[in-house]
C-alpha positions in Angstrom: 0.0 0.0 0.0 3.0 2.3 0.3 3.5 2.6 -3.5 0.5 4.8 -4.3 1.4 7.2 -1.5 4.9 7.6 -2.8 3.5 8.1 -6.3 1.2 11.0 -5.2 3.8 12.6 -3.0 6.7 12.5 -5.5 5.3 13.7 -8.9 7.0 12.1 -11.9 9.8 14.2 -13.5 8.8 16.3 -16.5 9.4 15.0 -19.9 11.4 17.1 -22.3 9.1 17.7 -25.3 5.4 17.3 -25.9 3.6 15.9 -29.0 1.6 19.1 -29.3 -2.0 20.3 -28.6 -3.5 18.2 -31.4 -2.3 15.0 -29.6 -4.3 16.4 -26.6 -1.1 17.3 -24.6 -0.6 20.6 -22.8 2.9 21.8 -23.8 3.2 23.6 -20.4 3.4 20.1 -18.8 6.7 19.5 -20.6 10.1 20.9 -19.7 11.3 22.4 -23.0 8.2 24.4 -24.1 7.7 25.6 -20.6 11.3 26.8 -20.4 10.9 28.6 -23.8 7.8 30.4 -22.5 9.6 31.4 -19.3 12.6 32.8 -21.2 10.4 34.8 -23.6 8.3 36.2 -20.7 11.4 37.0 -18.6 13.3 38.7 -21.4 10.3 40.7 -22.7 9.3 41.9 -19.1 12.8 42.9 -18.0 13.5 44.7 -21.2 10.2 46.6 -20.9 11.2 47.7 -17.3 14.6 48.7 -18.5 13.0 50.9 -21.1 10.8 52.5 -18.4 13.9 53.2 -16.2 16.0 54.6 -18.9 15.0 58.2 -18.2 16.3 57.7 -14.6 19.6 56.5 -16.1 19.6 53.3 -14.1 21.8 50.3 -15.1 19.8 47.3 -16.7 20.6 45.2 -13.6 18.1 47.3 -11.6 15.4 46.5 -14.1 16.2 42.8 -14.0 16.2 42.6 -10.2 12.9 44.5 -10.0 11.5 42.2 -12.8 12.5 39.1 -10.9 10.8 40.4 -7.7 7.6 41.4 -9.5 7.3 38.0 -11.2 7.8 36.2 -7.9 5.4 35.8 -5.0 5.8 39.5 -4.0 3.6 40.8 -6.9 2.3 38.9 -10.0 3.3 35.6 -8.4 0.8 36.1 -5.6 -1.6 34.6 -8.1 -1.3 30.9 -7.5 -2.7 30.2 -11.0 0.1 32.3 -12.6 2.8 30.6 -10.5 1.5 27.1 -11.1 1.1 27.6 -14.8 4.2 29.6 -15.7 6.6 28.8 -12.8 5.4 25.5 -11.3 7.7 24.1 -8.6 8.6 21.0 -10.7 10.1 23.3 -13.4 12.3 25.4 -11.1 15.1 22.9 -11.1 15.5 23.2 -14.9 15.2 27.0 -14.8 17.8 27.4 -12.1 20.2 24.9 -13.8 20.0 26.8 -17.1 20.3 30.2 -15.2 23.4 28.9 -13.3 25.1 27.7 -16.5 24.7 31.2 -17.9 26.0 32.6 -14.5 29.1 30.4 -14.8 30.0 32.0 -18.1 29.1 35.5 -16.9 31.5 35.0 -13.9 34.1 33.8 -16.4 33.6 37.1 -18.3 33.9 39.2 -15.1 37.2 37.3 -14.4 38.3 38.1 -18.0 37.6 41.8 -17.4 39.5 41.9 -14.1 43.1 42.5 -15.0 45.3 41.5 -12.0 48.2 43.6 -13.4 46.0 46.7 -13.0 45.2 45.7 -9.4 49.0 45.3 -8.8 49.5 48.8 -10.1 46.7 50.2 -8.0 47.9 53.3 -6.2 48.2 53.7 -2.5 45.1 55.9 -2.3 42.8 53.5 -4.1 44.2 50.6 -2.0 43.5 52.4 1.3 39.9 53.3 0.0 39.3 49.7 -0.9 40.6 48.3 2.4 38.6 50.6 4.6 35.6 50.4 2.2 35.5 46.7 2.9 36.5 46.6 6.6 34.0 49.2 8.0 30.8 47.7 6.4 32.1 44.2 7.1 32.3 45.0 10.8 28.9 46.7 10.8 27.5 43.7 8.9 28.6 41.4 11.8 26.8 43.8 14.2 23.7 43.8 12.1 23.8 39.9 11.9 23.8 39.8 15.6 20.6 41.8 15.7 19.0 39.6 13.0 20.0 36.4 14.9 18.3 37.7 18.0 15.0 38.3 16.1 14.2 36.7 12.7 17.2 34.4 12.2 17.2 32.4 15.4 19.0 29.1 15.3 21.2 29.6 12.3 24.9 28.6 12.5 26.5 31.8 14.0 29.9 32.0 12.3 28.8 31.4 8.7 25.8 33.8 9.2 28.1 36.6 10.5 30.5 36.2 7.6 27.7 36.0 5.0 26.1 39.2 6.3 29.6 40.9 6.4 30.2 40.0 2.8 26.7 41.1 1.7 27.2 44.5 3.2 30.8 45.1 2.1 30.6 44.2 -1.7 31.0 46.7 -4.5 29.6 45.5 -7.8 32.5 46.1 -10.2 30.6 45.5 -13.6 27.6 47.6 -12.5 29.9 50.4 -11.2 31.8 50.5 -14.5 28.5 50.9 -16.4 27.3 53.7 -14.1 30.6 55.6 -14.4 30.5 55.4 -18.2 26.8 56.5 -18.2 27.7 59.5 -16.1 30.8 60.3 -18.2 33.1 59.9 -15.1 35.4 57.2 -16.4 38.4 59.5 -17.2 37.9 61.7 -14.1 40.0 61.2 -10.9 37.0 60.0 -9.1 36.2 57.4 -11.8 39.7 56.1 -12.0 40.0 55.7 -8.2 36.5 54.1 -8.0 37.4 51.5 -10.7 40.7 50.6 -9.0 39.2 50.4 -5.6 36.2 48.3 -6.9 38.6 45.9 -8.6 40.4 45.3 -5.3 37.1 45.1 -3.5 35.8 42.5 -6.0 38.7 40.1 -5.5 38.6 40.5 -1.7 34.8 39.9 -1.7 35.3 36.6 -3.6 37.9 35.4 -1.1 35.6 36.3 1.8 32.7 34.5 0.1 34.8 31.4 -0.4 35.5 31.5 3.3 31.8 32.0 4.1 30.9 29.0 1.9 33.6 26.8 3.4 32.2 27.6 6.9 28.6 27.1 5.9 28.6 23.3 5.4 25.6 21.9 7.2 26.5 20.1 10.5 30.1 19.6 9.6 33.1 19.8 11.8 35.7 22.7 11.6 38.1 20.2 10.1 35.9 19.8 7.0 35.9 23.7 6.5 39.7 23.5 6.7 39.9 20.8 4.1 37.6 22.8 1.8 39.8 25.9 2.1 43.0 23.9 1.6 41.6 22.1 -1.4 40.4 25.5 -2.8 43.9 26.9 -2.4 45.3 23.8 -4.1 42.8 24.3 -7.0 43.9 27.9 -7.5 47.6 26.8 -7.6 46.8 24.1 -10.1 44.9 26.7 -12.3 47.8 29.1 -12.2 50.7 26.6 -12.9 48.9 24.0 -15.0 45.9 25.6 -16.8 47.3 29.1 -17.4 50.2 28.0 -19.6 47.7 26.1 -21.8 45.6 29.3 -22.1 48.7 31.4 -22.7 49.8 29.0 -25.5 46.4 29.3 -27.3 46.4 33.1 -26.9 49.8 33.4 -28.3 48.9 31.4 -31.4 45.8 33.6 -32.0 47.1 36.6 -34.1 45.6 40.0 -34.6 43.4 40.1 -37.8 43.1 36.3 -38.1 40.1 34.3 -37.0 40.6 32.4 -33.6 40.6 28.6 -34.2 37.3 27.0 -33.2 39.1 24.3 -31.3 40.7 26.9 -29.0 37.3 28.4 -28.1 35.9 24.9 -27.5 38.9 23.9 -25.2 38.5 27.2 -23.2 34.7 26.9 -22.7 35.1 23.2 -21.7 37.8 24.2 -19.2 35.4 26.8 -17.7 32.8 24.0 -17.1 35.5 21.4 -15.9 36.9 23.9 -13.4 33.3 24.8 -12.2 32.8 21.0 -11.6 36.1 20.8 -9.7 35.2 23.6 -7.3 31.7 22.2 -6.8 33.2 18.8 -5.9 35.5 20.6 -3.4 32.5 22.2 -1.8 33.1 25.9 -2.6 30.8 26.7 -5.4 30.8 26.0 -9.2 31.0 29.8 -9.8 34.5 30.0 -8.4 36.0 27.7 -11.0 34.6 29.8 -13.8 35.8 33.0 -12.1 39.3 31.6 -11.6 39.6 30.6 -15.3 38.6 34.1 -16.2 41.2 35.7 -13.8 44.1 33.6 -15.1 43.2 34.0 -18.8 45.9 36.1 -20.6 44.4 39.6 -21.4 46.7 40.5 -24.2 46.0 39.8 -27.9 42.6 39.2 -29.6 41.8 35.8 -27.9 40.1 37.2 -24.8 38.1 39.7 -26.9 36.9 37.0 -29.3 35.8 34.8 -26.3 33.8 37.7 -24.9 32.2 38.4 -28.3 31.2 34.7 -28.7 29.3 34.3 -25.4 28.3 37.7 -24.1 25.1 38.3 -26.1 23.6 34.9 -25.2 24.7 35.1 -21.6 23.7 38.8 -20.9 20.5 38.8 -22.9 19.0 35.4 -22.1 20.6 33.6 -19.2 21.3 36.5 -16.7 17.7 37.7 -16.6 16.7 34.0 -15.8 19.0 34.2 -12.8 17.3 37.4 -11.5 13.9 35.8 -11.9 15.0 32.6 -10.1 16.2 35.0 -7.3 12.9 36.9 -7.5 10.9 33.6 -7.2 12.7 33.1 -3.8 12.0 36.7 -2.7 8.7 37.3 -0.9 8.5 40.9 0.2 5.3 39.9 2.1 7.5 38.0 4.7 8.7 41.5 5.8 5.7 42.2 8.0 5.4 43.8 11.5 7.3 46.6 13.1 10.4 44.5 13.9 10.8 43.3 10.3 10.6 46.8 8.8 12.9 48.2 11.5 15.4 45.5 10.6 15.1 46.4 6.9 15.8 50.1 7.8 18.7 48.9 10.0 20.3 46.7 7.2 19.9 49.5 4.6 21.4 52.1 7.0 24.3 50.0 8.1 25.1 49.0 4.5 25.1 52.7 3.3 26.6 54.1 6.5 29.5 51.6 6.5 30.3 51.9 2.8 29.7 55.6 2.3 31.2 57.0 5.5 34.1 54.5 5.5 35.1 55.5 2.0 34.4 59.2 2.6 36.6 59.4 5.7 39.6 57.6 4.2 39.2 59.7 1.0 39.4 62.9 3.1 42.5 61.4 4.9 44.0 60.8 1.5 43.5 64.6 0.8 40.7 64.3 -1.7 38.3 67.3 -2.2 35.1 67.1 -0.1 32.6 66.6 -3.0 34.8 64.0 -4.7 35.3 62.1 -1.5 31.4 62.0 -0.9 30.8 61.0 -4.6 33.3 58.2 -4.2 31.4 56.9 -1.1 28.2 56.7 -3.0 29.8 55.0 -6.1 31.4 52.4 -3.9 28.0 51.7 -2.3 26.9 50.1 -5.7 25.6 46.6 -5.3 24.3 44.3 -8.0 24.6 40.9 -9.4 27.5 39.7 -7.2 25.4 40.7 -4.2 22.5 38.5 -5.5 24.9 35.6 -6.0 26.1 35.9 -2.3 22.5 36.0 -1.1 21.4 33.0 -3.3 24.2 30.9 -2.1 23.4 31.9 1.5 19.8 30.9 1.0 20.6 27.6 -0.7 22.9 26.8 2.2 20.1 27.5 4.7 22.2 30.4 6.2 19.5 33.0 5.2 15.8 32.4 5.8 13.1 33.8 3.6 12.8 37.0 5.6 16.5 37.7 5.9 16.9 37.0 2.2 14.1 39.4 1.2 15.5 42.1 3.4 19.0 41.8 1.9 17.7 41.8 -1.7 15.7 45.0 -1.0 18.9 46.5 0.5 20.9 45.6 -2.7 18.2 47.2 -4.8 17.9 50.3 -2.8 21.7 51.0 -2.5 22.2 50.6 -6.3 19.1 52.6 -7.2 20.1 55.7 -5.3 23.7 55.7 -6.7 23.1 57.5 -10.0 20.7 60.3 -8.9 22.7 61.1 -5.8 26.1 61.1 -7.8 24.4 63.4 -10.4 23.3 65.8 -7.7 26.5 65.7 -5.6 29.2 65.8 -8.3 29.2 67.9 -11.3 32.7 68.0 -12.9 33.4 71.1 -14.9 32.2 70.2 -18.4 33.8 73.2 -20.1 37.1 75.1 -19.7 37.8 78.8 -19.8 37.0 80.8 -22.8 39.7 80.9 -25.5 40.6 82.9 -28.5 41.3 80.7 -31.6 38.0 78.9 -32.4 38.5 79.0 -36.2 41.2 78.2 -38.8 40.8 81.7 -40.3 42.6 84.0 -37.9 44.7 87.2 -37.9 47.9 85.5 -36.6 48.6 82.7 -39.1 51.7 81.7 -37.1 49.7 80.6 -34.0 49.3 76.9 -33.1 46.3 75.2 -34.7 44.6 72.5 -32.6 42.2 70.0 -34.2 40.0 67.3 -32.6 39.8 64.5 -35.2 37.2 61.9 -34.4 37.0 58.4 -35.8 34.7 55.3 -35.3 37.0 52.5 -36.5 40.3 51.6 -38.2 38.6 52.3 -41.6 38.8 56.1 -40.9 42.4 56.2 -39.9 44.4 56.2 -43.2 42.3 59.1 -44.5 42.6 60.9 -41.2 46.4 60.6 -41.1 46.7 61.7 -44.7 44.5 64.8 -44.0 46.6 65.6 -40.9 49.8 65.3 -43.0 48.4 67.6 -45.6 47.4 70.1 -42.9 50.5 70.4 -40.9 51.9 73.6 -42.5 55.5 74.6 -42.8 55.6 78.0 -41.2 57.8 78.4 -38.2 55.8 78.3 -35.1 52.6 77.4 -37.0 52.4 74.1 -35.1 49.6 71.5 -35.5 48.3 69.7 -32.5 45.9 66.8 -33.1 43.6 65.2 -30.5 42.6 61.9 -32.0 39.3 60.9 -30.4 38.1 57.3 -30.7 34.2 57.3 -30.6 33.1 54.1 -28.9 29.5 53.3 -28.3 28.6 52.3 -24.7 26.5 49.2 -25.3 24.5 47.2 -22.8 27.1 44.4 -23.3 29.4 43.5 -20.4 32.4 44.1 -22.7 31.7 47.8 -22.1 34.0 47.2 -19.2 36.7 46.0 -21.6 36.3 49.4 -23.3 36.7 51.0 -20.0 40.1 49.4 -19.6 41.0 50.6 -23.1 40.0 54.2 -22.3 42.0 54.1 -19.1 45.1 52.6 -20.8 44.9 55.0 -23.8 44.4 58.2 -21.8 48.2 58.9 -22.1 50.0 60.2 -25.2 50.5 57.6 -27.9 54.2 58.1 -27.8 54.4 56.6 -24.3 52.4 53.5 -25.3 54.5 50.3 -25.9 53.9 48.9 -29.4 52.9 45.5 -28.2 50.6 44.9 -31.2 47.5 45.2 -29.0 46.0 48.3 -30.5 46.4 48.9 -34.2 44.9 52.4 -33.8 47.6 53.4 -31.3 50.4 52.1 -33.4 49.2 53.8 -36.6 49.1 57.3 -34.9 52.3 56.5 -32.9 54.2 55.7 -36.1 53.0 58.9 -37.8 53.7 61.1 -34.7 57.2 59.8 -34.5 57.9 60.6 -38.2 56.3 64.1 -38.3 56.4 67.3 -36.3 52.7 67.0 -35.4 51.8 66.5 -31.7 49.2 63.7 -31.4 47.2 62.9 -28.2 44.7 60.2 -27.9 41.2 60.6 -26.4 38.5 58.0 -26.0 34.8 58.9 -25.7 32.7 56.0 -24.4 29.0 57.0 -24.3 25.6 56.2 -25.6 25.4 57.5 -29.2 22.5 59.7 -28.1 24.7 61.9 -26.0 28.3 61.3 -27.2 28.1 64.7 -28.9 28.5 66.2 -25.4 31.8 64.4 -25.0 33.0 65.7 -28.4 31.9 69.4 -27.7 33.2 69.3 -24.1 36.6 67.9 -25.1 36.9 70.5 -27.9 36.3 73.3 -25.5 38.7 71.9 -22.8 41.5 71.2 -25.4 40.9 74.7 -26.9 40.6 73.4 -30.5 40.0 75.4 -33.6 38.2 72.6 -35.6 36.4 69.3 -34.9 36.7 66.8 -37.8 33.9 64.2 -37.8 33.5 61.1 -40.0 30.6 61.1 -42.4 27.8 58.8 -41.2 28.1 56.7 -44.4 31.0 54.7 -45.8 31.8 54.0 -49.4 31.3 50.4 -50.7 33.4 48.8 -53.5 30.9 49.8 -56.2 31.2 53.5 -55.2 27.7 53.8 -53.5 27.4 54.9 -49.9 26.1 52.7 -47.1 24.7 54.3 -43.9 26.3 53.3 -40.5 22.9 54.2 -38.9 20.7 57.1 -37.9 22.4 57.4 -34.5 25.8 58.4 -36.2 23.9 60.8 -38.5 22.3 62.4 -35.4 25.7 62.8 -33.7 27.0 64.9 -36.5 23.9 67.1 -36.6 24.1 67.7 -32.9 27.9 68.6 -33.0 27.2 71.1 -35.9 24.5 72.8 -33.8 26.5 72.8 -30.4 30.2 73.0 -31.3 32.3 75.6 -29.6 34.5 75.9 -32.7 34.5 75.2 -36.4 33.4 71.8 -37.6 34.4 69.7 -40.7 32.5 66.6 -41.9 34.8 64.2 -43.8 33.2 62.3 -46.7 35.8 59.7 -47.2 36.4 58.2 -50.7 39.9 57.0 -49.8 42.1 60.0 -49.6 45.5 58.7 -50.5 44.3 55.1 -50.8 43.9 52.6 -48.0 47.3 53.3 -46.3 49.2 56.3 -45.0 51.1 58.2 -47.7 54.7 59.1 -46.8 55.4 62.8 -46.6 57.9 62.7 -49.5 55.4 60.8 -51.7 52.3 63.0 -50.9 50.9 64.5 -54.0 47.3 65.8 -53.7 45.1 68.0 -55.9 42.8 70.1 -53.6 39.9 72.2 -55.0 38.0 74.9 -53.0 34.7 76.0 -54.7 34.4 79.6 -53.3 30.8 81.1 -53.4 31.3 83.5 -50.5 30.1 83.5 -46.9 31.4 82.6 -43.5 31.8 78.9 -44.1 33.5 79.3 -47.5 36.0 81.7 -45.9 36.9 79.1 -43.4 37.2 76.4 -46.2 39.6 78.8 -48.1 41.6 79.5 -45.0 42.0 75.8 -44.4 43.1 75.4 -48.1 45.7 78.1 -47.7 47.2 76.3 -44.8 47.2 73.0 -46.7 48.9 74.7 -49.7 52.0 75.2 -47.6 52.8 71.5 -47.9 55.1 71.0 -50.9 53.0 68.1 -52.1 49.8 70.0 -52.4 48.3 71.7 -55.5 45.5 74.1 -54.5 43.0 75.3 -57.0 40.3 77.8 -55.9 37.3 78.3 -58.2 35.4 81.5 -57.5 31.7 81.4 -58.6 30.4 84.7 -59.9 26.7 85.5 -60.7 25.7 87.7 -63.6 25.4 91.5 -62.7 22.2 92.2 -60.7 21.7 88.5 -59.8 22.8 86.2 -56.9 23.9 82.6 -56.8 20.6 81.7 -55.2 18.8 82.1 -58.5 15.6 83.0 -56.7 15.6 80.1 -54.3 14.8 80.6 -50.6 18.1 80.1 -48.5 17.6 78.1 -45.4 19.7 76.2 -42.9 18.3 73.0 -41.4 18.9 72.9 -37.6 19.7 69.7 -35.8 16.1 68.9 -34.9 15.1 69.2 -38.6 12.1 71.2 -37.5 13.4 74.6 -36.7 14.6 76.4 -39.8 16.8 79.4 -39.7 17.2 81.9 -42.6 20.9 82.3 -43.7 22.2 85.7 -43.1 23.9 87.4 -46.0 27.6 87.7 -44.9 29.4 90.9 -45.3 30.7 91.0 -48.9 33.7 93.0 -47.7 35.1 90.1 -45.8 34.8 87.8 -48.8 36.6 90.4 -51.1 39.3 90.9 -48.4 40.1 87.2 -48.2 40.0 86.8 -52.0 42.4 89.7 -52.6 44.7 88.2 -49.9 44.6 84.9 -51.8 45.3 86.6 -55.2 48.3 88.3 -53.8 49.7 84.9 -52.4 49.0 83.3 -55.8 51.1 85.9 -57.6 54.1 85.1 -55.4 53.5 81.3 -55.5 52.0 80.4 -58.8 53.2 76.8 -58.8 51.3 75.3 -55.8 48.3 77.6 -56.0 45.9 78.5 -58.8 42.6 80.3 -59.1 39.9 80.8 -61.7 36.7 82.8 -61.8 33.6 81.3 -63.3 30.5 83.2 -64.4 27.5 80.9 -63.8 24.0 81.8 -65.0 22.0 78.8 -63.6 22.3 75.8 -61.3 23.3 73.7 -64.2 26.5 75.8 -64.7 27.4 75.3 -61.1 27.0 71.5 -61.4 29.1 71.4 -64.6 31.9 73.4 -63.0 31.9 71.3 -59.9 32.0 68.1 -62.0 35.3 69.2 -63.6 36.9 68.8 -60.1 35.5 65.3 -59.6 38.9 63.7 -60.3 40.7 65.7 -57.6 41.8 64.1 -54.3 40.0 66.5 -51.9 37.4 69.2 -52.1 37.0 71.7 -49.3 33.6 73.3 -49.4 31.6 75.6 -47.0 28.6 74.1 -45.4 26.2 77.0 -46.0 27.2 79.3 -48.8 24.5 81.5 -50.3 23.7 79.1 -53.2 20.6 77.5 -54.5 20.4 73.7 -53.5 21.7 71.5 -56.3 19.7 68.4 -55.3 15.9 68.6 -54.9 15.9 65.9 -52.1 18.7 64.9 -49.8 18.9 62.6 -46.8 21.9 64.7 -45.6 20.6 68.2 -45.3 23.2 69.0 -42.7 25.9 69.1 -45.5 24.3 72.1 -47.1 23.4 72.9 -50.7 26.8 72.0 -52.2 28.0 69.4 -49.8 24.7 67.3 -50.4 25.5 67.2 -54.1 29.2 66.4 -53.6 28.2 63.5 -51.3 26.2 61.7 -54.1 27.9 58.8 -55.9 26.8 60.4 -59.2 29.3 63.3 -58.6 32.4 61.2 -58.0 33.7 57.9 -56.5 37.3 59.1 -55.9 37.2 62.7 -54.6 36.9 63.0 -50.8 35.1 66.0 -49.5 35.5 68.1 -46.3 32.3 70.1 -45.6 33.3 72.9 -43.3 31.2 75.1 -41.0 32.9 78.1 -39.4 32.3 78.8 -35.7 29.7 81.5 -35.3 29.7 83.3 -31.9 26.2 84.6 -32.4 24.7 81.1 -32.5 26.9 79.5 -29.8 24.7 78.0 -27.1 27.7 77.8 -24.8 29.6 81.1 -25.3 
């Protein structure tokens, strides 16, 4: 008679796949279709929450934690029918297993992005901040744990509970912090650099403490077992360093830049991650440690680490991680926090977590002689919790160290501390976005011998040969007329975890290229370094890591701080082999429009058709024909001034074509002259520039031509209609570079254009019908009357 009782109390395990509804089977009674439904629901719901929280500039981890809690028994999951249909208890093992596999690979990526060499180089200040930033909250956590044990956590094993609570309160989430710093544009500030260094040290210390907590949390075991676990864990780490690392280093060494990484290497590495996870689980620490250790010991140089991240990050971050948050949310029942004592304990835990981290970091920062505001900002930044916090809490709950109530309290604490970070840092710390006013904001100037500073932006290696050839053409030969280039790499801050890898690049590249060792790691650095060493041009690298919706702020701010005369932007389209243009996306187009409307200096948009070919042209071999169509107006004067500077180079032949209208007419030929603003709605009538300034610059050019007729030529063309302008421009289609003003007083040559920001002439020159070989630089001169940040 015992058999039927067992059968009813232990339901049969779920089968993998169903035969479908037409076979009278409910797909939700089978593991695979139910898991697919759970994944779709979780991803859709958490992405929707992330979209709602975007205006608050919260990291996506916040949306995923909230989503997990809302789907659990705290909110939507209060409906028994919903829980039993979508998240029945018999399915949770499969869900948690899949989520934990994803978590293993996520921890592997976190290890990949933690460079132990940078931790070794961590300054004394960051080390002190990290040490006290862990110690104070850890001690307060032990005090809080004592209060919890006396009330809601009676009977738990004391030592492991105290250590777990100490770790939970002292953690700083390194990946989440990196994302917040990038979002707030603080990566390359002193505060950002110290926060990243301290968080990296904190992260490693937290994992060591967590390993200790897990070793002590074995159920009903003697202290001798805990000692064995710690010794075995130490042995595993030594084995990983001396046996596994040489294998990984050999594979990384055989993976060369520009070549695809062998599939067998990726297979071996991912299998090693799983094998090491199995080993640490057997030891009794946790499977996550094995994956994390493999990531830590992985060589960071060369393309191998980057390729691994590319292969696994989208699947892990988009699909598996939200599942982990939901499996945490299903264990979190906020309803267990009921009664005055529970709510008082929640306030106590939040207070001690914030007080310990913020005040501990703040005090040691002041001792290290940091300014008051920066020290306070650092305190709030180091208070960031996130995924690692949830991992600690989940392990504690699985090990029966934390009960439902203590678990819910700690999850809400992690959520609250991370949620307040961004708004408080924005309120407390506002670094100076712009420098002092400066004089030379244009290429056209009274003193031609003064230094010219240019901010040259690029998206990828594709832009670099043209950029270097343009710089070489622009360097001038006058004594004292030095050229200083700030080469800014525009990097999109994505939701991917490898945004942290970009953070490392930004920090490593924030020194002059000439000081960077040519280790083959960054082709962009080497290209500019080689050119800088061969020429008299000063080149300084900058990296802007931002969302494309606000990266224009970084460009304009850097231009002002570096006191540049011109910003050069890449066109938002690149030329294909057949000569037609392919768009890089509306976001890049929008960046250019916003910079044009907000720039603190002149702006040039480079339409690249391979200036000088696909490689850098040697100074002695440089031979370019440059054409400047001159219609008159502020922008055309800037283009001609730039042309005059380029003509100083012995390899440049400059030809200026002045367009003249018949007597009594203008080059507008009756068309209404308008300039499209960045929002494409507000239209501004173009002011007729003072004709005297055009005539003054033209007479200056004529006098230079008479003295130097070999490298400079000019011609005047009488044009009676738009067709004459087109025909004259087409004659220059075989030149190397055309410098044209953005908004001359000319009738538009194309009736419809998807690039109105290029102006009436630039829009025509950007069409593939005009040319497939002539690059174009569309120039807008700085106008103090329209500057929104004078």
